[in-house]
C-alpha positions as CSV (number, residue, x, y, z in Angstrom):
1,X,-16.1,14.7,3.2
2,X,-12.6,13.3,5.2
3,X,-9.9,15.6,5.1
4,X,-6.8,15.2,3.9
5,X,-3.3,14.0,5.8
6,X,-2.6,17.2,4.8
7,X,-5.2,19.0,6.9
8,X,-4.7,16.4,9.4
9,X,-0.9,17.3,10.2
10,X,-2.0,20.8,10.0
11,X,-4.6,20.4,12.3
12,X,-2.6,18.9,14.5
13,X,0.8,21.0,14.3
14,X,-2.4,23.8,14.7
15,X,-2.5,22.5,18.2
16,X,-5.0,19.9,18.1
17,X,-3.4,16.6,19.4
18,X,-7.2,14.7,18.9
19,X,-6.7,14.7,14.9
20,X,-3.6,12.8,15.1
21,X,-5.9,9.7,16.0
22,X,-7.5,9.7,12.1
23,X,-3.9,9.9,10.9
24,X,-3.3,6.7,12.8
25,X,-6.4,5.0,11.9
26,X,-6.2,5.3,8.3
27,X,-2.4,4.8,8.1
28,X,-1.4,1.4,11.0
29,X,-2.3,-1.0,8.6
30,X,0.6,0.0,5.9
31,X,2.9,0.8,9.2
32,X,2.6,-2.6,10.5
33,X,2.7,-3.9,7.0
34,X,6.0,-2.2,6.8
35,X,7.3,-3.2,10.1
36,X,5.8,-7.2,9.2
37,X,8.3,-7.3,6.6
38,X,11.4,-6.4,9.0
39,X,10.4,-8.5,11.9
40,X,7.7,-10.8,10.4
41,X,4.0,-11.3,12.3
42,X,4.6,-10.7,15.9
43,X,4.2,-8.3,18.8
44,X,7.4,-7.1,17.8
45,X,6.0,-5.9,14.7
46,X,3.2,-4.2,16.6
47,X,5.5,-2.5,18.8
48,X,7.6,-1.7,16.7
49,X,4.2,-0.1,14.3
50,X,3.6,2.1,17.7
51,X,7.0,3.1,18.2
52,X,6.9,4.6,14.8
53,X,3.6,6.6,15.8
54,X,5.3,7.5,18.5
55,X,8.1,9.0,16.6
56,X,6.0,10.4,13.7
57,X,3.8,12.7,16.7
58,X,7.3,14.1,17.6
59,X,9.1,15.1,15.1
60,X,5.8,16.3,12.7
61,X,7.1,19.8,12.7
62,X,10.0,18.4,10.7
63,X,7.4,16.8,8.0
64,X,8.5,19.3,5.6
65,X,5.7,18.4,2.5
66,X,2.6,17.3,4.9
67,X,1.2,16.0,1.6
68,X,3.6,13.1,1.6
69,X,2.5,12.3,5.4
70,X,2.0,8.8,4.0
71,X,5.7,7.7,2.8
72,X,7.3,9.6,5.4
73,X,5.6,7.8,7.9
74,X,6.2,4.4,5.9
75,X,10.1,5.6,5.8
76,X,10.1,6.2,9.5
77,X,8.3,2.9,10.3
78,X,10.9,0.9,8.8
79,X,14.2,2.5,10.5
80,X,12.2,1.8,14.0
81,X,11.7,-2.1,12.5
82,X,14.9,-2.1,10.8
83,X,16.8,-0.7,14.1
84,X,15.2,-3.4,16.4
85,X,15.8,-6.6,13.4
86,X,19.2,-5.1,14.4
87,X,19.1,-5.5,17.9
88,X,17.8,-8.6,17.4
89,X,20.2,-10.1,14.9
90,X,18.0,-11.2,12.7
91,X,16.8,-8.7,10.1
92,X,15.3,-10.7,7.6
93,X,16.0,-14.1,8.9
94,X,12.4,-15.3,9.8
95,X,11.0,-18.5,8.7
96,X,8.7,-18.4,5.8
97,X,6.0,-21.1,6.8
98,X,3.3,-22.2,4.0
99,X,0.0,-24.3,4.4
100,X,1.5,-27.5,3.7
101,X,4.0,-27.1,6.5
102,X,1.3,-25.6,9.4
103,X,-0.4,-28.8,9.1
104,X,-3.2,-28.0,7.0
105,X,-4.2,-30.7,4.1
106,X,-1.8,-31.5,2.1
107,X,-1.6,-30.5,-1.4
108,X,-1.1,-33.5,-4.0
109,X,1.4,-31.4,-6.1
110,X,3.2,-30.7,-3.4
111,X,7.1,-31.1,-4.3
112,X,9.8,-31.5,-1.2
113,X,12.4,-31.0,-3.3
114,X,11.1,-28.1,-4.6
115,X,10.0,-26.3,-1.6
116,X,13.7,-27.0,-0.1
117,X,14.8,-25.1,-3.7
118,X,12.9,-22.1,-3.2
119,X,13.7,-22.3,0.9
120,X,17.6,-22.1,-0.4
121,X,16.5,-19.9,-2.5
122,X,15.2,-17.6,-0.4
123,X,17.8,-17.8,2.0
124,X,20.4,-17.1,0.0
125,X,18.6,-14.1,-1.3
126,X,17.4,-12.9,2.2
127,X,21.0,-13.1,3.3
128,X,22.7,-11.0,0.2
129,X,19.9,-8.1,1.0
130,X,21.2,-8.3,4.8
131,X,24.9,-8.2,3.6
132,X,24.1,-4.8,1.7
133,X,25.0,-1.3,3.4
134,X,22.4,-0.2,5.3
135,X,21.4,2.8,2.3
136,X,21.2,0.4,-0.2
137,X,19.3,-2.5,2.0
138,X,16.5,-0.1,2.8
139,X,16.1,1.5,-0.1
140,X,16.3,-2.3,-1.9
141,X,13.3,-3.2,0.9
142,X,11.0,-0.5,0.6
143,X,11.5,-0.9,-3.6
144,X,11.1,-4.8,-3.8
145,X,9.5,-5.7,-0.9
146,X,6.9,-3.1,-0.4
147,X,6.7,-2.0,-3.7
148,X,7.1,1.8,-2.9
149,X,7.4,3.9,-5.9
150,X,10.7,6.4,-6.3
151,X,9.0,9.0,-5.1
152,X,7.3,7.8,-2.1
153,X,10.7,6.1,-1.1
154,X,12.5,9.9,-1.8
155,X,9.6,11.1,0.6
156,X,10.1,8.9,3.4
157,X,13.9,8.9,3.4
158,X,14.2,12.8,3.0
159,X,16.6,12.5,-0.3
160,X,15.8,13.1,-4.2
161,X,15.1,10.9,-6.2
162,X,17.9,10.7,-8.2
163,X,19.5,9.3,-5.2
164,X,17.2,6.2,-4.8
165,X,17.6,5.8,-8.3
166,X,21.3,5.8,-7.7
167,X,20.9,3.6,-4.2
168,X,18.6,0.7,-5.9
169,X,21.5,0.6,-9.3
170,X,24.1,0.3,-6.5
171,X,22.1,-2.2,-4.8
172,X,21.2,-4.3,-7.6
173,X,24.7,-4.6,-8.9
174,X,25.4,-5.9,-6.0
175,X,22.8,-8.3,-5.3
176,X,23.7,-9.5,-8.1
177,X,27.4,-9.8,-7.7
178,X,26.8,-11.4,-4.5
179,X,24.0,-13.9,-6.1
180,X,26.0,-14.3,-9.6
181,X,26.5,-18.0,-9.1
182,X,22.7,-18.9,-8.1
183,X,21.6,-16.6,-11.0
184,X,24.3,-18.4,-14.1
185,X,21.5,-19.3,-16.4
186,X,18.9,-16.9,-15.3
187,X,17.1,-14.7,-18.1
188,X,19.0,-11.5,-18.5
189,X,17.4,-8.8,-16.3
190,X,16.1,-11.1,-13.8
191,X,17.7,-9.1,-11.0
């Protein structure tokens, strides 16, 4: 039976640096996924993922709940990727390319007008999210983009679940205001 994250963290903290390798292998896909959410699938995302592990190793002694290592690590990855994206002035602005646009065989049901409208809507939503204050943007991306649970977000960001809920309520309100022209006629509770 493989040791738990908590057991591995305690082993690393006791001086066995090699015990960090299984943690890296166990969480590398999730960390890379978080970085890709902010940076797209790129070398920058790989670099950000690597930096997240370096930072996690360096601050492992400050982890209050070793059993929450995965959530804590994803929070570090989000911060690293967000910082890198901000430095590059391209947070959440990467183009989306679907198979029909990448030279794949054309879909007979493909509607270019609908595709353009969908891309424009996505761009507006990304710009609205990008304009949120960092604290609200981060919880919104972790919750809606990465589908993390409130408790995971709380562990990742070092805040309470209540603070996560408050930030999400405020983020939703701000997004509703920013996107109100686009949401006119949308069903209640859509945002």
